[in-house]
C-alpha positions in Angstrom: -5.9 10.7 -4.7 -2.4 12.2 -4.8 0.3 11.3 -7.3 2.4 9.6 -4.7 -0.2 7.0 -3.9 -0.7 6.2 -7.6 3.1 5.6 -8.0 3.2 3.5 -4.8 0.5 1.2 -6.0 1.5 0.8 -9.6 5.2 0.1 -9.2 4.6 -3.1 -7.2 4.0 -5.6 -9.9 2.6 -9.1 -9.3 6.1 -10.7 -9.8 7.5 -8.3 -7.1 4.7 -9.0 -4.7 4.9 -12.8 -5.2 8.5 -13.9 -6.1 7.3 -17.5 -6.6 5.5 -16.4 -9.7 8.7 -14.7 -11.0 10.4 -18.1 -10.6 7.5 -19.9 -12.2 7.1 -17.5 -15.2 9.7 -19.1 -17.5 8.2 -22.6 -16.8 4.5 -21.6 -17.2 4.6 -18.2 -19.1 0.9 -18.3 -20.2 -0.3 -19.1 -16.7 1.7 -16.3 -15.0 0.8 -13.9 -17.8 -2.9 -14.5 -17.2 -2.5 -13.8 -13.5 -0.7 -10.5 -14.3 -3.5 -9.5 -16.7 -6.2 -10.1 -14.1 -4.2 -8.2 -11.5 -3.8 -5.3 -13.9 -7.6 -5.2 -14.7 -8.5 -5.4 -11.0 -6.0 -2.6 -10.1 -7.4 -0.4 -12.9 -11.0 -0.9 -11.7 -10.1 -0.3 -8.1 -8.2 2.9 -8.9 -10.8 4.3 -11.3 -14.0 3.4 -9.6 -13.6 1.9 -6.1 -11.2 4.2 -4.3 -12.8 7.4 -5.4 -16.3 6.2 -4.2 -15.4 4.1 -1.1 -16.0 6.7 1.5 -19.2 8.1 0.0 -20.7 4.5 -0.4 -19.7 3.7 3.2 -21.7 6.8 4.4 -24.7 6.1 2.3 -24.9 2.5 3.5 -24.6 3.8 7.1 -27.8 5.7 6.5 -29.5 3.0 4.5 -28.1 -0.6 4.7 -30.2 -1.5 1.6 -28.3 1.0 -0.6 -26.2 -0.6 -3.3 -24.3 1.3 -6.0 -25.5 -0.6 -9.1 -23.7 1.9 -11.3 -20.4 0.8 -9.8 -21.3 -2.9 -10.3 -22.3 -2.2 -13.9 -18.9 -0.6 -14.5 -17.3 -3.9 -13.6 -18.9 -5.8 -16.4 -16.3 -5.0 -19.1 -13.7 -6.4 -16.7 -15.6 -9.7 -16.2 -15.0 -10.1 -12.5 -18.5 -11.6 -11.8 -17.9 -14.3 -14.4 -14.1 -14.7 -13.9 -14.5 -18.3 -12.7 -17.0 -19.3 -15.3 -15.5 -21.6 -18.0 -14.5 -19.9 -21.3 -16.7 -22.3 -23.2 -19.7 -20.5 -21.5 -18.3 -17.0 -22.2 -16.6 -16.5 -18.8 -13.0 -15.8 -17.8 -12.1 -19.5 -17.3 -9.9 -18.7 -14.3 -9.3 -20.6 -11.1 -8.8 -19.8 -7.5 -5.5 -18.1 -7.7 -6.5 -15.5 -10.3 -9.7 -14.8 -8.3 -7.6 -14.3 -5.1 -5.2 -11.9 -6.8 -8.2 -9.9 -8.1 -9.7 -9.8 -4.6 -6.5 -8.5 -3.0 -6.5 -5.6 -5.5 -10.2 -4.8 -5.1 -10.0 -4.9 -1.3 -7.0 -2.6 -1.3 -9.6 -0.1 -2.7 -12.5 -1.0 -0.5 -13.2 -4.4 1.1 -16.9 -3.7 1.4 -17.4 -3.0 -2.3 -15.1 -5.9 -3.2 -17.1 -8.3 -1.1 -19.9 -8.1 -3.6 -17.6 -9.9 -6.0 -16.4 -12.3 -3.3 -19.9 -13.3 -2.2 -20.9 -13.7 -5.9 -18.0 -16.1 -6.4 -19.0 -18.1 -3.3 -22.5 -18.7 -4.8 -21.0 -19.6 -8.1 -18.4 -22.0 -6.7 -21.0 -24.4 -5.4 -22.2 -25.0 -9.0 -18.7 -25.1 -10.4 -17.1 -27.4 -7.8 -20.2 -29.6 -7.8 -19.6 -30.0 -11.5 -23.3 -29.7 -12.1 -23.3 -29.2 -15.9 -27.1 -28.6 -16.0 -26.6 -25.3 -14.1 -23.4 -24.5 -16.1 -25.5 -24.1 -19.3 -28.2 -22.1 -17.6 -27.3 -20.0 -14.5 -23.5 -19.7 -15.2 -24.1 -19.0 -18.9 -26.5 -16.2 -17.8 -23.9 -14.8 -15.5 -21.3 -14.6 -18.2 -23.9 -13.2 -20.6 -24.7 -10.5 -18.1 -21.1 -9.4 -18.0 -21.0 -9.3 -21.8 -24.2 -7.2 -22.0 -23.4 -4.9 -19.1 -26.3 -6.3 -17.1 -24.8 -7.8 -14.0 -26.2 -11.0 -12.6 -25.4 -11.5 -8.9 -25.1 -14.8 -6.9 -25.1 -15.5 -3.2 -24.5 -18.5 -0.9 -26.8 -19.1 2.0 -25.5 -21.3 4.8 -25.6 -19.4 8.1 -28.8 -19.6 10.2 -30.1 -17.7 13.3 -28.8 -20.3 15.7 -26.2 -22.0 13.6 -23.1 -20.3 12.1 -19.7 -21.9 11.8 -21.1 -25.2 13.1 -23.0 -25.7 9.8 -19.6 -25.7 8.0 -18.1 -28.6 9.9 -19.5 -32.1 10.1 -18.2 -32.6 13.7 -20.3 -29.6 14.9 -23.2 -30.1 12.4 -24.4 -33.1 14.3 -25.6 -30.9 17.1 -26.3 -27.7 15.2 -29.6 -26.0 15.9 -30.9 -25.8 12.3 -34.2 -24.3 11.4 -34.2 -24.4 7.6 -35.3 -27.6 5.9 -35.8 -28.9 2.3 -38.9 -31.1 2.5 -39.1 -33.4 -0.5 -42.4 -33.1 -2.3 -43.7 -34.1 -5.8 -41.5 -32.5 -8.4 -39.1 -30.9 -6.0 -38.8 -29.5 -2.5 -40.6 -27.1 -0.1 -38.2 -24.8 1.7 -39.1 -23.4 5.1 -36.8 -21.5 7.5 -34.4 -18.5 7.5 -30.9 -17.8 6.5 -29.1 -14.8 8.0 -26.0 -12.5 7.4 -26.1 -13.6 3.7 -23.7 -11.4 1.8 -25.5 -10.2 -1.4 -28.6 -11.8 0.0 -30.9 -8.9 -0.9 -29.5 -8.3 -4.4 -28.7 -11.8 -5.7 -30.7 -13.2 -8.6 -29.5 -16.7 -7.7 -28.8 -18.1 -4.2 -27.0 -21.4 -3.6 -29.0 -22.6 -0.6 -27.6 -25.3 1.8 -30.1 -27.1 4.0 -30.9 -30.7 5.1 -33.9 -32.7 3.9 -34.1 -34.0 7.4 -33.1 -31.7 10.3 -32.7 -34.7 12.6 -30.1 -36.1 10.3 -28.3 -33.1 8.9 -24.9 -34.8 8.2 -26.6 -37.5 6.1 -29.2 -35.3 4.4 -27.5 -31.9 3.8 -28.3 -30.8 0.2 -27.8 -27.8 -2.1 -30.4 -26.1 -4.3 -30.5 -23.0 -6.5 -33.2 -20.5 -5.4 -34.1 -17.6 -7.7 -35.1 -14.1 -6.8 -38.9 -13.8 -7.1 -39.6 -17.5 -6.4 -42.9 -17.7 -4.5 -42.4 -18.1 -0.8 -38.9 -16.5 -0.9 -38.5 -13.0 0.5 -35.9 -10.7 2.0 -36.3 -9.8 5.7 -33.9 -7.5 7.6 -30.8 -6.1 5.9 -28.3 -5.6 8.6 -26.8 -2.4 9.8 -23.2 -3.6 9.9 -20.0 -2.4 11.6 -17.9 -2.8 8.5 -17.9 -3.9 4.8 -21.1 -1.8 4.4 -20.8 -1.6 0.6 -22.0 -5.3 0.4 -25.4 -5.9 2.0 -25.9 -8.7 4.5 -29.5 -9.9 4.5 -31.9 -12.2 6.1 -33.5 -14.6 3.6 -37.0 -16.0 4.5 -38.5 -19.2 3.1 -42.2 -19.9 3.6 -43.3 -23.0 1.7 -40.9 -21.9 -1.1 -41.1 -24.5 -3.9 -37.9 -25.4 -5.5 -38.1 -27.7 -8.6 -36.1 -30.9 -8.6 -34.0 -29.7 -11.5 -32.7 -26.9 -9.2 -30.9 -29.4 -7.0 -27.1 -28.9 -7.2 -25.4 -32.3 -7.5 -27.0 -35.1 -5.6 -29.3 -35.0 -2.6 -27.5 -35.5 0.7 -23.9 -34.8 -0.4 -23.7 -31.2 0.7 -21.5 -31.9 3.7 -18.6 -33.0 1.3 -19.7 -30.2 -1.0 -19.3 -27.6 1.7 -15.9 -28.9 2.6 -14.7 -28.6 -1.0 -16.2 -25.1 -1.4 -14.5 -23.9 1.8 -11.2 -25.4 0.7 -11.5 -23.2 -2.3 -12.9 -20.1 -0.7 -10.9 -19.7 2.5 -7.7 -18.9 0.5 -9.4 -16.0 -1.3 -10.7 -14.8 2.1 -7.0 -14.7 3.1 -6.6 -12.6 -0.1 -9.5 -10.3 0.9 -7.8 -9.8 4.3 -4.4 -9.2 2.7 -5.9 -6.6 0.4 -7.7 -4.9 3.4 -4.4 -4.8 5.3 -2.6 -3.4 2.2 -5.3 -0.7 1.9 -4.6 0.4 5.5 -0.8 0.3 4.8 -1.0 2.4 1.6 -3.2 5.0 3.3 -1.1 5.3 6.4 2.1 5.7 4.3 0.3 8.5 2.5 -0.7 10.0 5.8 2.8 9.7 7.2 4.3 11.5 4.2 2.0 14.4 4.6 1.7 14.9 8.3 4.2 16.1 10.9 4.8 15.5 14.6 7.5 17.5 16.5 8.3 19.4 13.4 9.3 16.3 11.3 7.3 14.3 8.9 6.0 11.0 10.5 7.6 9.0 7.7 11.0 10.4 8.7 10.7 9.2 12.3 12.3 5.8 13.2 9.4 4.5 15.2 7.1 5.0 12.3 9.6 3.4 9.9 9.9 0.3 12.1 6.1 0.0 12.3 5.7 0.4 8.5 8.4 -2.3 7.9 6.6 -4.7 10.3 3.3 -4.0 8.6 4.9 -4.7 5.1 6.4 -7.9 6.5 3.1 -9.3 7.7 1.3 -8.4 4.5 3.9 -10.2 2.4 3.7 -13.3 4.5 -0.1 -13.2 4.4 0.0 -13.1 0.6 2.3 -16.1 0.4 -0.1 -18.0 2.7 -3.1 -17.4 0.4 -1.0 -18.3 -2.6 0.0 -21.6 -1.0 -3.7 -22.2 -0.5 -5.1 -21.2 -3.9 -2.3 -22.7 -5.9 -2.6 -26.0 -4.0 -6.3 -26.0 -4.7 -5.9 -25.2 -8.4 -3.2 -27.9 -9.1 -4.2 -30.7 -6.7 -7.9 -30.0 -6.0 -11.2 -30.2 -7.8 -10.1 -27.9 -10.7 -8.0 -30.9 -11.9 -11.2 -32.5 -13.0 -11.9 -29.7 -15.4 -8.9 -30.7 -17.5 -9.9 -34.4 -17.9 -10.9 -35.7 -21.3 -14.4 -36.4 -20.1 -15.0 -32.9 -18.9 -13.5 -31.3 -22.0 -15.7 -33.5 -24.2 -18.8 -32.2 -22.3 -17.8 -28.5 -22.2 -15.6 -27.9 -25.2 -16.6 -30.5 -27.8 -20.3 -30.8 -27.2 -22.3 -27.8 -28.5 -24.3 -25.9 -25.8 -27.6 -26.4 -27.8 -27.0 -30.2 -27.6 -26.3 -30.0 -23.8 -29.6 -28.2 -23.3 -31.8 -30.8 -25.0 -34.1 -32.9 -22.9 -32.3 -36.2 -23.6 -28.9 -34.8 -22.9 -30.2 -33.1 -19.7 -31.6 -36.4 -18.6 -28.2 -38.0 -19.3 -26.3 -35.3 -17.2 -28.6 -36.0 -14.3 -28.3 -39.8 -14.6 -26.7 -42.2 -12.1 -24.3 -43.1 -14.9 -22.8 -39.5 -15.0 -22.8 -39.4 -11.2 -20.7 -42.6 -11.1 -18.4 -41.2 -13.8 -17.8 -38.1 -11.6 -17.2 -40.3 -8.5 -14.6 -42.3 -10.5 -12.9 -39.1 -11.7 -12.7 -37.9 -8.1 -11.3 -41.2 -6.9 -8.7 -41.3 -9.7 -7.6 -37.7 -9.8 -7.8 -36.4 -6.2 -5.4 -37.8 -3.6 -6.7 -37.9 0.0 -3.5 -36.4 1.4 -3.7 -33.5 -1.1 -7.3 -32.8 0.0 -6.2 -32.7 3.6 -3.4 -30.4 2.7 -5.8 -28.1 0.9 -7.9 -27.9 4.1 -4.8 -27.0 6.2 -3.6 -24.4 3.7 -7.0 -22.8 3.2 -7.6 -22.4 7.0 -4.0 -21.3 7.5 -4.4 -18.6 4.8 -7.7 -17.4 6.2 -6.5 -17.2 9.8 -3.2 -15.6 8.9 -4.6 -13.0 6.5 -7.5 -12.0 8.8 -5.3 -11.6 11.9 -2.8 -9.6 9.8 -5.6 -7.4 8.6 -6.7 -6.6 12.1 -3.1 -6.0 13.3 -2.1 -3.8 10.4 -5.3 -1.8 10.5 -4.7 -1.2 14.3 -1.1 -0.2 13.8 -2.2 2.3 11.1 -4.6 3.9 13.7 -1.6 4.1 16.1 0.5 6.0 13.6 -2.2 8.4 12.7 -3.1 9.1 16.3 -6.1 11.3 16.9 -6.6 11.8 13.2 -7.3 8.1 12.8 -10.9 8.7 13.9 -11.5 11.0 11.0 -13.6 9.3 8.3 -11.8 11.1 5.5 -8.5 9.3 6.1 -10.3 5.9 5.7 -8.3 4.2 8.5 -11.2 3.8 10.9 -13.3 2.4 8.0 -10.7 -0.1 7.1 -10.4 -1.2 10.8 -14.1 -1.8 10.8 -13.9 -3.7 7.5 -11.0 -5.9 8.7 -12.9 -7.5 11.6 -15.4 -9.4 9.4 -12.5 -11.4 7.8 -12.0 -13.1 11.2 -15.6 -14.2 11.3 -16.9 -15.3 7.9 -15.9 -18.6 6.1 -15.8 -20.0 9.6 -14.5 -18.2 12.7 -10.8 -18.3 13.2 -11.3 -20.6 16.1 -13.0 -23.2 13.9 -10.4 -22.8 11.2 -7.6 -23.5 13.7 -9.5 -26.6 14.8 -9.8 -27.6 11.1 -6.0 -27.2 10.8 -5.5 -29.5 13.7 -8.0 -32.1 12.4 -6.2 -32.3 9.0 -2.7 -32.1 10.5 -3.4 -34.9 12.9 -6.4 -36.9 11.6 -5.8 -39.9 13.8 -5.6 -37.9 17.0 -8.6 -35.9 16.0 -10.6 -39.0 15.4 -9.6 -40.4 18.8 -10.6 -37.1 20.5 -14.0 -37.1 18.8 
């Protein structure tokens, strides 16, 4: 990497990239300082480890889609990216959606494929966090944070997509007619899982998978539930690992379940509530997908600026030619707007969404004032899983979370996802245009980034579904009438 690129990256501070945070800094200095610290850590990791290895990993994964650079993942553990969202009382970073999104932009500017390992991990973790299932906090999430401390990474995944059901599993309107094949059959002591999940990011390497499936395929909306499946569970195996177009650094796998027994204690939250659970998780995760796309676009922008400074056409550097300058300005404009869109989403979620529940007195008593050894005892575990606690959580939701805020979160999250992913494709394409014939050369990374960008328009619900989600939450009465 040349000196120019190092300067270009480092001189754009978070407060320059997001003016709202500069305005907010005097009012919430600790909050903004924490975001700056996480950005600095992500930028350092991306520059030291991701960028120098991105092309080589892309090539290795092209030859063997099962290849994963575990050494690179292990090097992330001192930074704590895998446990960034885990509460501090469990040894994690204790951060929320905005910090994670800022981290993902930085990592994706290095390589979206490698960064997606951390994104997919967070999606698996968020199901437990946002379901406020304290039983799994003290077990799986504690293990995740401990893995970062020990330098032994623990990876999570989330399994929703099926062979015949993709985005429709993520929306209750479409879920009614989705062709589901995976089912959780209630049996004594737990569930038997049968079926397949496909295109699961981290699916082949995750120690824990948050699995979403109904207990009755004929009534998916009413019976959709979430369970935690562990690598090595009998009846759980990995099928095909996909040969992908882009984001090759993060494996996408088929997960196969054949009479896989999942004990009752591995249920996340309550049985039959995963439709609402999915909506909350997507409200949290689509903003960071906008950040993933923004970082991908920024990666294309940074590389094509470097290219334009070092290549000539007609005897003049590309960077000195007006048509290139106009294209670069337009690319910078779109990246800036995409960043503001994802910050609207993540900050709305952090301050008006489910994270509000983590600051209530009840939650603080459970996580901060009650020792972990007490929380892990059988009587306390029984209490955590009791109907009393479930009713307490329901009352907390009713008291703290306003319906209009939750609709706004859905709008902003889909808006950020659509905006960012469309910008990623547009910017990556314009970078190819500037580089001309050289854009096809792997060593310039531009064709790789173009391949990486496409996936952001597809996962976390296709952009078409997200546009419909925006309409539904902008105009709930009209949407209900149309349905």
